[in-house]
C-alpha positions as CSV (number, residue, x, y, z in Angstrom):
1,M,4.3,-41.7,17.9
2,T,4.0,-38.3,19.9
3,P,6.6,-36.1,19.9
4,V,8.1,-34.9,23.1
5,L,8.3,-31.6,22.3
6,Q,6.2,-29.7,19.4
7,L,5.9,-26.0,18.4
8,A,3.1,-25.4,16.4
9,K,3.0,-22.2,14.4
10,V,4.5,-20.1,17.6
11,T,4.8,-16.5,17.0
12,R,5.9,-14.9,20.3
13,I,5.8,-10.6,20.4
14,H,7.3,-8.6,23.2
15,G,5.6,-5.2,23.9
16,T,3.0,-3.5,22.1
17,D,2.1,-0.8,19.4
18,E,5.2,1.0,18.5
19,T,7.3,-0.9,21.1
20,A,6.0,-4.4,19.6
21,V,9.1,-6.6,19.1
22,T,8.7,-10.2,17.6
23,A,11.0,-12.3,18.7
24,L,9.7,-15.5,17.1
25,C,7.6,-16.0,14.0
26,D,5.0,-19.2,13.2
27,V,7.9,-21.5,14.2
28,D,7.4,-25.1,13.6
29,L,9.6,-27.5,15.5
30,V,8.9,-31.8,16.5
31,V,11.5,-33.2,18.6
32,H,10.9,-37.0,19.2
33,A,12.4,-39.4,22.0
34,G,15.9,-40.3,21.3
35,E,16.6,-37.2,19.2
36,L,18.9,-34.1,19.7
37,V,18.3,-31.1,17.9
38,A,20.7,-28.4,18.0
39,V,19.3,-24.8,17.4
40,M,21.7,-22.1,15.6
41,G,21.5,-18.6,14.4
42,P,23.3,-14.9,15.2
43,S,22.8,-13.4,18.5
44,G,18.9,-11.7,19.0
45,S,17.7,-14.4,16.5
46,G,15.0,-16.2,19.1
47,K,17.2,-19.2,20.5
48,S,16.9,-18.1,24.1
49,T,13.1,-17.6,23.3
50,L,12.6,-20.7,21.7
51,L,13.7,-22.7,24.6
52,N,12.0,-20.5,27.0
53,L,8.9,-21.0,25.6
54,A,9.9,-25.1,25.1
55,G,10.0,-25.1,28.7
56,G,7.1,-23.0,30.0
57,L,9.0,-20.4,31.4
58,D,7.1,-18.0,28.7
59,T,3.8,-18.2,26.9
60,P,3.7,-17.8,23.3
61,T,1.8,-14.9,21.9
62,S,0.2,-17.4,19.4
63,G,0.4,-20.8,18.5
64,Q,1.0,-23.9,20.7
65,V,3.8,-25.5,22.7
66,L,3.2,-29.1,23.4
67,V,5.0,-31.5,25.8
68,R,4.1,-35.1,25.4
69,G,1.1,-33.8,23.6
70,T,-0.3,-31.8,26.4
71,D,-0.7,-27.7,25.8
72,L,1.3,-25.9,28.4
73,A,-0.9,-23.2,27.9
74,G,-3.8,-25.4,29.8
75,L,-1.6,-26.2,32.9
76,S,-2.2,-24.8,36.2
77,P,0.9,-23.2,37.7
78,K,1.3,-26.2,39.8
79,T,1.3,-28.8,37.3
80,L,3.5,-26.6,35.2
81,A,5.8,-26.4,38.0
82,R,5.5,-30.4,38.3
83,L,6.4,-31.0,34.8
84,R,9.5,-28.6,35.0
85,R,10.8,-30.2,38.2
86,E,10.2,-34.2,36.9
87,T,10.0,-33.7,33.1
88,L,12.1,-31.1,31.9
89,G,15.6,-30.6,32.6
90,F,17.5,-27.0,32.1
91,V,20.6,-25.6,31.6
92,F,20.6,-22.0,31.7
93,Q,23.1,-19.7,30.5
94,D,23.0,-18.2,33.9
95,L,23.1,-21.4,35.8
96,N,20.7,-20.3,38.6
97,L,22.7,-22.6,41.3
98,I,21.2,-21.7,44.6
99,P,24.1,-20.0,46.2
100,S,23.2,-21.9,49.8
101,L,23.3,-25.1,48.6
102,T,26.3,-27.2,48.3
103,A,27.0,-29.1,44.5
104,A,25.3,-32.6,45.6
105,E,22.8,-30.2,47.1
106,N,21.7,-28.3,44.1
107,V,21.8,-31.3,41.9
108,A,19.8,-33.5,44.4
109,L,17.3,-30.9,44.7
110,P,14.7,-31.6,41.9
111,L,14.3,-34.9,43.1
112,E,13.7,-34.2,46.9
113,L,11.3,-31.9,45.9
114,G,9.7,-34.6,43.6
115,G,9.5,-36.7,47.1
116,T,13.1,-38.7,46.7
117,P,13.9,-39.3,50.2
118,A,17.3,-37.2,51.0
119,R,20.1,-40.3,51.0
120,K,19.1,-41.7,47.7
121,A,18.6,-38.6,46.5
122,R,22.1,-37.7,47.2
123,G,23.4,-41.1,46.1
124,R,22.2,-40.3,42.6
125,A,23.6,-36.7,42.6
126,L,26.8,-38.0,43.6
127,G,26.3,-40.5,40.2
128,A,25.4,-37.3,38.0
129,L,28.4,-35.4,39.4
130,E,30.4,-38.2,38.5
131,S,29.1,-37.9,35.0
132,V,30.4,-34.5,34.2
133,G,33.4,-34.9,36.4
134,I,33.4,-33.4,39.6
135,V,32.4,-35.5,42.1
136,D,35.2,-34.2,44.2
137,L,33.5,-31.0,44.5
138,A,30.1,-32.6,45.7
139,D,30.3,-30.6,49.2
140,R,31.7,-27.2,47.6
141,F,29.3,-24.2,47.7
142,P,29.0,-22.6,44.2
143,E,31.1,-19.4,45.4
144,N,33.9,-21.7,45.7
145,M,33.7,-23.6,42.1
146,S,35.3,-21.9,39.1
147,G,32.7,-20.7,36.4
148,G,33.4,-24.4,34.4
149,Q,32.8,-26.0,37.5
150,Q,29.5,-24.4,38.2
151,Q,28.2,-24.8,34.7
152,R,29.2,-28.7,35.0
153,A,27.0,-29.1,38.3
154,A,24.4,-27.0,36.4
155,I,24.2,-29.7,33.7
156,A,24.7,-32.4,36.2
157,R,21.5,-30.9,37.6
158,A,19.6,-30.8,34.5
159,L,20.1,-34.6,33.4
160,I,19.3,-36.2,36.9
161,G,16.5,-38.3,37.3
162,E,14.2,-39.3,34.6
163,R,13.8,-36.4,32.6
164,E,12.3,-36.7,29.4
165,L,13.2,-33.1,27.8
166,I,16.7,-31.8,27.9
167,L,16.8,-28.2,27.5
168,A,20.5,-26.6,27.1
169,D,21.1,-23.1,26.6
170,E,24.6,-23.0,25.2
171,P,25.9,-25.3,27.9
172,T,29.8,-25.6,27.1
173,G,30.1,-21.8,27.1
174,A,32.1,-21.6,30.3
175,L,34.1,-24.9,29.4
176,D,37.1,-25.9,27.7
177,S,37.2,-27.6,24.2
178,Q,37.9,-31.1,26.2
179,T,35.4,-30.6,29.2
180,G,32.7,-29.3,26.5
181,D,33.4,-32.5,24.5
182,A,32.9,-34.7,27.5
183,V,29.6,-32.6,28.8
184,L,27.9,-32.9,25.4
185,H,28.9,-36.7,25.2
186,V,26.7,-37.2,28.3
187,L,23.9,-34.9,26.7
188,R,24.0,-37.4,24.0
189,E,24.0,-40.5,26.1
190,K,20.8,-39.2,28.0
191,C,19.4,-38.7,24.4
192,D,20.3,-42.2,23.0
193,A,18.8,-43.9,26.3
194,G,15.5,-42.3,25.3
195,A,15.3,-38.3,26.6
196,A,14.6,-35.5,23.8
197,G,17.2,-33.0,23.6
198,L,17.2,-29.3,22.6
199,L,20.6,-27.9,22.5
200,V,21.2,-23.7,21.7
201,T,24.6,-23.0,20.2
202,H,26.8,-21.1,18.5
203,E,29.3,-23.6,17.6
204,A,29.5,-25.9,14.3
205,R,31.5,-28.5,16.7
206,H,29.1,-28.6,19.3
207,A,25.9,-29.1,16.6
208,A,27.5,-32.1,15.4
209,W,26.3,-33.9,18.1
210,A,23.3,-33.4,17.0
211,D,20.8,-35.3,14.7
212,R,19.3,-32.3,13.2
213,V,20.3,-28.6,13.2
214,V,17.8,-25.8,13.0
215,F,18.8,-22.4,11.7
216,L,17.2,-19.5,13.2
217,R,17.1,-15.7,11.8
218,D,15.1,-12.7,13.0
219,G,12.7,-15.3,14.8
220,V,11.9,-17.6,11.6
221,V,13.3,-21.0,10.9
222,I,15.1,-20.5,7.6
223,D,16.7,-24.0,7.5
224,T,16.1,-27.3,8.7
225,T,19.3,-29.8,8.2
226,G,20.9,-33.5,9.4
227,D,24.1,-32.0,8.2
228,P,25.8,-30.1,11.3
229,A,28.0,-28.3,9.0
230,T,27.0,-24.6,8.9
231,P,27.4,-22.0,6.6
232,D,29.2,-19.1,8.0
233,S,26.6,-16.7,6.8
234,L,24.1,-18.0,9.3
235,L,26.3,-17.9,12.0
236,C,28.1,-14.5,11.5
237,E,27.2,-11.5,14.0
238,P,25.1,-8.9,12.4
239,S,27.3,-5.9,11.8
240,R,26.9,-2.7,14.1
């Protein structure tokens, strides 16, 4: 079976010559449909870079990033944009909600851009907002929502529609533990229904929702395990 996501010998180097910094080095990763994979490691280990490459927001210096067997590097900007809109669901650390749109409009936007009629898109958006517990805030603008409420709206937007790959960068960072667990439950359900998920997290208890955990340090995969119990030495921040 073709994996939903595959990184094959992926290296990402920022800068050149003396200023070159290797963010990822020779990384291999495969995520199948129905699977949730957590990525853990200290700050600066390459977790967000990996997620950006997986979503076609960045390009590797070498190696391949394939979604459903298609190398993202070979796609035109238009095709890549459609892939991000229809196939990939993103939860960014900075959320990227559009300030001039309500919560429901933000969540419905990917569907409307794909041609779904506005009324139908709104109905599905309300369902997605209900799944993360904020359907009562559907007509509220981001500036009138708390950070946690905005984060849940961003998660609803990432999960709406027939997304095959969900990419989540610390999706519960602004949420209390109870709400965070509820959101992870929704993400887990999406994967159990057939999507593939890649979850970046610092929290071992959040990684416990995953089928596998990949540990990064200094841009290198140092371990992969099906056991989400995480050695403290892999998570501690480097000394300053």
